[in-house]
C-alpha positions in Angstrom: -33.0 20.5 33.4 -32.7 17.2 31.7 -32.7 18.1 28.0 -32.5 21.1 25.7 -32.9 22.1 22.1 -32.0 25.4 20.3 -33.6 26.8 17.2 -31.4 27.4 14.1 -31.5 31.1 14.6 -30.5 30.8 18.2 -33.4 32.8 19.4 -35.5 30.0 20.9 -34.5 27.4 23.5 -36.7 24.6 24.8 -35.7 22.8 28.0 -37.3 19.8 29.8 -37.0 18.7 33.3 -38.0 15.9 35.6 -41.0 17.9 36.8 -42.8 17.1 33.5 -42.6 20.7 32.3 -41.2 22.0 29.1 -40.0 25.6 29.1 -39.6 27.7 26.1 -37.0 30.5 26.4 -36.2 33.7 24.5 -32.8 34.6 25.8 -32.9 34.4 29.6 -36.7 34.9 29.7 -39.1 32.0 29.9 -41.9 32.9 27.5 -43.9 29.7 27.7 -44.4 26.7 30.0 -45.9 23.5 28.7 -47.1 21.1 31.4 -47.0 17.6 30.0 -49.4 15.0 31.3 -47.5 12.2 29.7 -44.8 11.9 32.2 -41.2 12.9 32.5 -39.8 14.4 29.3 -36.8 12.5 28.1 -36.1 14.4 24.8 -37.0 17.7 23.1 -36.4 19.0 19.5 -37.3 22.3 17.9 -37.9 22.9 14.2 -35.4 25.3 12.6 -37.8 28.2 12.8 -38.5 27.5 16.5 -42.3 27.4 16.0 -42.9 23.7 16.5 -41.5 21.5 19.4 -41.4 17.8 19.6 -41.0 15.9 22.9 -40.6 12.3 23.9 -41.5 11.0 27.3 -40.8 8.1 29.6 -44.5 7.2 29.2 -43.7 6.2 25.6 -45.5 9.1 23.9 -44.2 11.6 21.3 -46.0 15.0 21.5 -46.0 17.8 18.9 -46.6 21.3 20.0 -47.5 24.3 17.8 -45.9 27.0 20.0 -47.6 29.9 18.2 -51.1 28.5 18.5 -50.5 26.6 21.7 -51.8 23.4 20.3 -50.6 19.9 21.2 -51.0 16.6 19.4 -49.9 13.2 20.7 -48.6 10.7 18.2 -48.9 7.0 18.4 -47.1 5.3 21.4 -43.9 3.4 21.4 -43.7 0.2 23.3 -40.6 1.4 25.2 -39.5 4.7 26.8 -38.8 7.4 24.2 -35.1 8.2 24.4 -34.6 10.6 21.4 -36.6 12.8 19.0 -35.4 14.8 16.0 -37.0 17.0 13.3 -35.8 17.1 9.7 -34.3 20.4 8.4 -37.3 21.1 6.3 -39.6 20.5 9.3 -41.8 17.9 7.6 -40.5 14.7 9.3 -40.2 13.6 12.9 -38.0 10.7 14.0 -38.3 9.1 17.4 -36.3 6.3 19.0 -37.3 4.3 22.0 -35.9 1.7 24.4 -37.9 -0.9 22.4 -35.2 -0.5 19.7 -37.8 0.8 17.2 -37.3 4.0 15.2 -40.6 5.7 14.2 -40.7 8.1 11.3 -43.7 10.4 11.0 -43.9 12.4 7.7 -45.8 15.5 6.9 -46.0 18.2 9.6 -49.8 18.5 9.0 -50.4 16.5 12.1 -54.1 15.9 11.5 -53.2 13.5 8.6 -49.8 12.3 9.4 -48.3 9.2 7.8 -46.5 6.9 10.2 -44.1 4.0 9.5 -42.0 1.9 11.9 -38.7 0.3 11.2 -36.3 -1.8 13.2 -33.3 0.1 14.4 -29.8 -1.1 13.6 -28.2 -2.7 16.5 -24.6 -1.8 17.2 -22.1 -3.8 19.3 
């Protein structure tokens, strides 16, 4: 396992590994396996309710999965490896950060009409 995320209620855990698979767990039982075609998963994040999962891959892609309907949508690519993903507490905004030092903010969890903005990330010394 390379990364993991836990839903707010503690009932759902998502884990990623270097075999390009994301596993969704309920307790110690794997209830879903998502095979990602976009490369090794570097980061995962669950919404508070555990119904939506966001992943970032070494192939520079951020994917959004509706776990209940088993739907996947890829968001626009970064120009560098995705190193971190997060979902806002209200579940409407995704933030991703990549090795290209760009943070992308995607608003509105209606993924068919998402709004996307890019901002330069602060550089720390």
